[in-house]
N, C-alpha and C positions, 0 to 999 in steps of 0.2 A: 626207774624213774615210773612219775604218776601219771595216772592218766585222768586229767580232768574230763568238766562237763562238754559237753558240745550243746552249744549256743550256737544258734542260726536265729536268726531274725526275718518277722514275715513284715516285709513291709508293707506300711499303712498302703492303700489302694482305696483312698477316699474321693476320687476324683472320676471322671467319665461319666456321670449321672447323663441320661437321655436322656429326652425329651419327646412327648408324640406329638409327630403329623397328623395325628388324624381327621378327618373331620368332624366339627359336630355333629351328634348324636340327634335325629329328629324322632317325633313322635310317633306313637301309631298309625299306621296305614301312611307313613309318609317314606320316598325315597331317602336313604342315609344321606345319600350323595349330596343333593341340590333342596333336600326339605323340602319337597312339593307333594302334590296327591295325584301325579301323573301318574300311569301305570308303570311298574318299575322296569317290565321291558324298556317303556320309549322313553327313561331317565336312564336307563344305561348306554342304549345307542345316542342320549341326544350327549349324554357325560361324554363318551368317546367322542364325539365330535369337538368337544369342548374343548376335551384334554390334548388332541390336535391344533388345535386352534391358537391354545395358551403358550404351548409349546415353540409355534411357530410366531405369536403376536410380538414377543420382547426376544431375539433369539440371542442379541448381546446383555441381556438384563438391564437395560435402558430403557427409561422410560420417557417417553415425546416431553416435550417443553410443559409447563403448567401452562401456558397461553393456547397450545398446540389446540386444530378444531376436531370435532368427533374423528371424522375419516383416521387423525391419523393415531385412532387406539385402533381400526380395523371397520371393516366394511357392516362389519352388523352392530355397529353404533352410533345411537341415534345422535340428532343434533338436540339440546337442550334451551331452555331460556340462557338469551344472550351469548348465541353461537358456544357455548360450553359444553357437554358431550354430556348425555341424560346421565342424570344420578342413579339411576338405580342399573343402567345399564352394565354403567362403569362400578357400583358397586359388588354387580353379579360377575364380574370378569375376576376381581381383586379375592373375590370368595373360595373361584376355581385355581387363581393363580397360590393359594394356599393351601389347598386340597392338592395339586401337583409337586406340592414341595418347596414351592416359593414363597415361603413367609417375608423374605423383604420388602418384595414386591409388592407381597398384596400388602402389606403396612403402607407402601408409598400410596398405593392407589384410594385405600379408602381415604389416609389420610386428602389425599386430594378431593375426593368426594366431598369429606367433612368439612371445608371452609367455605364452599359456596350453598351445600346442602346437611345443615351440621345434626338435623333431626333424622337422614336417615339410615331407617333400623339396622338393613342390612351394611352397612360401611362401617359401626360402632361397632354391630361382633367382628365384622372381618376382624378391626382394628385392634380388638382384646383380646382373638382369639391366637392371631399372628403374633403378638408380645407376648402371650404365654409358650410357644414356638418357638419362641426365640430366646428361650430361655429370662425374660423380663415378667416372671411371675409376681413381683412385688406389684409393679407397678398395672398388670393386668387385673390382678383383683383391685386396686383400690378404683380401677376404672369399673368393674363391673358394679363394685357396689355404688357407686355414684350415679348409672344409669339402668343399672337391674334390668335389663334385656332379657328378654322372655324366652330361655332355653329351658330343654327340655332337660330331665333330673338328670340324666345320664352326661351331661355334656357340663351341669352345675357338681356332680360327683369329682368328673373330670377336671375339673378348674378350685378345686378342694385338691386333689394329689397334686396340683401343681404346686400349690401353695406346701401341699407339707417337704416335696421334692427342694424346694426356697431354702426354707427352713435346714433340711440333712447338708445342704451346702455351708450354711452359713454355720455348721454345729459344726462341721470336717475342717473350717479352716479354723475358728476358734479353738478349736483343739489341737490344731498345729500350733496353734499361737501363741496358746496356753505352755505347750510339752518347748518350744524354742525359749520360751523364759522360764522356763523349770518350774512352772506354777502349776504342779503336777491337783492342787487339790481341787481347781477350779476345774480340770479340762473338758470335763465329761456333762457339767450342766447342760449344756446346750444341747448334746445331743441326744442325753436322757429326756430332755424337754421335747424332743423327733419324735423319738419314740414312743412317746403321748399319745401324739398328733397323730401317730400311723396309729397306734392300739384301738383311737377313735373313730378314726373314718375307716377301720374295717370295721365295726359295728352298726356302723351307718351304711356302709354302703352294700345291696346287693351282692348274697355268694353269687361265684359266676362271671361277676360282670367284669372289665375294660377296669377299670378303675377298681376294683378289687383285687385284682392279679398286682395288680401296677403295683399299688400299695405293698402288700406280701412282697413283692421282688424285692424295693425299698430297704422295708426291713433287713433284708437281706446285709445290707451292704452297712446300716446300723448297728446292729447285732455284734458285726466285723467289727466293727470300730471299737465300740465295747468290749472287745475281748471273749463275748457271748458263744462260747466258739461251737459247745454244742446247742443251743437254743436254732445257729444258724444250718446248722449239718442235718435238723431235724424239720427243719423249716422247709427248705429244701427236697428233701426227700419227700415232703408232703406233696410239693411241689409237683416235681417228676411224678407220682403216682396218678396223680388230677393230668397230665400232659400239658403241663401247664409250661410257655417256651421260658425259660430263664436267660433272660439281652444278655450281651458279651459283660457289661461291665459291673453286674453283679453275679457273674461265674468268678470273677476273682476274685470276690470278695469270700464264696466258697470253696476256692482253693485254697487261699490261706487257712482259712477252719479245719479241711482237713488236714491238711500240711501241720498244722498244730494239734489237735488230735492223734497225729501220729500215725496218718492214713496215706503216705507220699503217693504210690500208686493215683489213686483216686483224685489227689493232687495236680499231677503232673498232668494227668492225662486234660482235667479243665486247664491250668494253666498254658496248655500245648491247644486249645480248643482255640484261644482269646487270641496269643500269638498269632497263628492261621487266619485268625475273621477278618482279617488285610488291616486294618488301622493300625497304626504304630502303638503299640502298648508301652505304657509304664514301664519304667526300669522295676519300679516294685514287681511287676508282671516276672519281666525276665530273670531278677535274681531268686526271686521263689519259685520258678520253672528249674532255674540252678539248684536251690534246696531241697527241691519235690526230688531232684534225679538224681543224687548224692543219699539222701536217706533209701530210695530205692537200691542204693548198689549201681548205678548206673551210671560207674567214674569217667568213661570213652564218652558219653554224649556229656555228661554236667561239661567234662571239658571243651566241649565242643561247642558250650554255649556259652563260655564263658572266653574263648575265644573271639569269638562273635562279639560278646558284649565289648572287651576290650578294645577290638579293631574298629569298632561303630561307634565308641562315645568318644566328644570331642575332647580336647586336649582341656587341662583345667582352669587355665586363664588364657585367654583368644581376645585379641584385639579388633572387633569390627570395624571402630572407627579408631586412623592415627592418632586423631584427634581428646577422644576419647579416652580415658582408666580402661586396663583390661577389668572383663567380664568374667566374674567364678562361674567355673559350671562343677556344681556340687556333687553333680553322678559321677564329675569323674574321680573325682575322692571315695565318694563309695565303690565304684569297681575298684579303685585300687587297692583297699585295703578287703573289698571278698580275692583278691589273688593273694594278699599275704593269706589269706586264713583257708585260699585252698590250697596251698603249698603245708601247711599244717597237715589239713585233711591227709594231705597225703604220706605223711610220715616224711618229708621233705624237710627238717628240721633248718640246717643251715640257710638253703634259699630262703625260707619265713622270715628268719630274723632278719637277714640282708635286706630282703627290700622291706620290711615292716624297719630298720633302722633309715632306711636312704626315703620311706614318707614321713620320716619325723626328723630328717633334717630339712625337708622343704615345710611342714608344717608343725615349727615344734610348739605349738602353744594351742594347736587343736584335739580337744581332750579324745575323740575318737583316734586319731591314732596316735596316741601316748596308748590310751587302755587295747590297741591292736599292739603296738608293743608288749607291755607288759604281756600280753597274751602271747608272743611268741616266747617271751623272754623262759613263761612259766612252764611250755613246753619244753624247755631245755633243761629243764629242772632246777632251776635258777629260782628260786619261789624269793628270794630278801633282795633279788635285785630286782624281783617283776612288781614284788612289795612296793619298792622306793619306787619306782615307778608309776604305779595307780596310784599311789601319794600325792606325786605330781599333776596329776588330770585332777586329782581333789580339792590342789590349791587355787586349781583355774578355776574350777564346778565344783564347788562342795554338795550341790546337791541334784547334782547330774544323777541321774538314776543307774545308768552301765556304771560310773565310775562307783558307785558303791556296791551297785553288785560284782564288779572287777572285785572289791578291796575285802568283800567276805569271804571271794573264790578263792585268795590268795590264803588268807588268814586258813579259811579250812585246811588247803596243802601247807601251811605253817603248822595247822594241829595248832593253833594260836588263838584255842575256845573263847577264852573271851572277848575278846574282839571280832572273832564270828558273831555269837550274839549279840551284841553291842548293834552289827550294823545289820543283822539279817531277817532281827525282830521290828526293826523299826520301819527297813522296808518292806516286808510282807504286812505289815498294816495299811501303810500308804496304799499299795499296789498289790489288791487279793488278786487280781485275774490275770496278772501277768505267768506262766507256766517256770517261766526259769527261775525267778524266783521263790517260785509254791516250788520249784524240784529241792531247789538249794534248804528251804526252811523246814522238807523232809528228812532230808540229809543230815541237817542239825538237831530236831528231834529224833531221829537212829541211832545218832551216833557211838552211843554206849551198847549196841545191839552187835549179839556175834557175829562173830569173822569166821567164814569157812575159807581155809588155807589149802592151795593147790591148786593146779592143774583143773582136778573135779569140779570145781566153781565156777568151768568158763563149760564145762561140756553141759552143767547142768543149766546154765542160763539157756545156753545152745536148744536144749534138750523141751524148756519149754517154759525154765521159771521167768517170772516176770519181770521187766528191766525196772522195773519201780517198786520191786520186792523191801522191806523196810529191813535191810540189813548189808550190813557191807561183807564184799568178797573181795578176798586177798589173793591175786594172783599167780605171788610168789616176787613178781617186777614191780606191782603195780596197785594201789587200791582203786575198786571201782565201786562206786557208790552207784546208790538207784540212779536212773538214766542214766549209763554215760555209755560212751562208745568203746566197745571195746570187739578183739578176733575172738571169734569161735572156733570149737573143733569141730570135723567133721563128725556128722549124725548120718542117721538117714532122713530127716529131713534138709540136711543140710550137708552137699554132698564136697562141695569146692572146700579144704582146707583153708582156715585163713580169712573165711567170710567175716564180712564186718558187720556187726550188728550195733545200730545205733540208735536214736532219740529222735521226736521229731526239734523241729528247730522253737524257741522261744519265740512269741507270736504277741510282739512288747511293744510300747508304746515309739514310734517314729525315730528315730535317731538315735535309738538301743542298738550298737553293733551288736554284728554276729560273734562270739569268742570259742575259742576252742583250742584247747593243749595238747602238747603229743601223748603217745602212748607208750606199752615199751618195743624194746629195739629187737627186730626181728618181729612180728605181728603182721597178719595179713593186713590187704586196704588196697585203695587205688594205689597206681600205679603212678 
């Protein structure tokens, strides 16, 4: 039986951008907390008092009515003209609320001040900063250009970083939108433009500044979305050498890059940090952690992760409101397909095929499900049937990247070299950074190289021969090409007989399903 390539997918992680809630930086000689020229010790004492007042002033997160007198805001608020609260006092409270991590309340207070004191400088600054803290970067940038408040340069740089973050979010959304419509040619245009913005900001911002560090961190996410994994790892290591803290949202992108670069131990550590950070991680992070554990040969831990995914992911179609149509949960579909692949990885071929057929009966026109069934059939050595199934997926979505790669792999297993060539060459031209496509293209280029026969080939690979060597290795029961997953013989460096040598999953675009086929009967692997 032929062992086909181990295809994992590192799902996108582009979501989860954080935004800064830091107070505005102040000029030289000023307290950073309140932008006054008071002695720093006195400012810190005042800030402590103000913080306690801010926490007690609006305990339920609700403001007094708009027509309420000054006393409704606190004893320290003086009355102003027409019985309204003093504009400077209320604007100061708004800024302190923002600094304490309550930008929504700060925005309401600032807007309330501007209704009767439209030229209040502090209220204008707080409104713009609060909008930026809430993620409304474009609105904040328009107001900043309109009113041109006199902020320190560090604060101006923070706003430029906010604008870049907004462009990144837009680029990630555009990439996903184009991929859903299989418009692969234009999918990276917005993200490439956002990368140009980040690079320009790095030249503008001072070295070691907060805005500079934030820009370098955001750049990790963009590079990952563009599949530039070597650059992600290099930039992350540079940040570590400089002791720059990398936020959780960027660590997920770095974990994807390590997994794609075949360093699953580092990837698993970073995925674990993201999962244990407290926030509910997206499905992409949890499935990435599963793949990293499989690649690290921690099969029991991977099984526990998959069991939690299966238990925690809601059903495929739910009806929260009986009067509305059912709501599909696409994450459930991905977990179900991952369970098919898990059975395949563990050589449970019959179970994998049963699961794949059950999914196909439930979603007979879903191309990812059809491709999963084709992979399960190929793992049984049913190459003709697997190709027919893949062609069914191509009939529904002829431009789909995963389907075209599946057809190329099936043609390779069938030794249909003309079709393999016709399929893989356009793929590698269209997706030059996709590791699974590049690996298959390398195998096409090396198809006529010599072969090594027998069990000795396994021992050679286990002893240090690179898994991406430009040769086809025949073990008697299987043809193992570059980047395959195979059982190795025990050596001094590999004392466990039947250990599994694997390669990293392909970190392709969102929607490209992981795929892997069965190995030789009797070889080792996860039970």
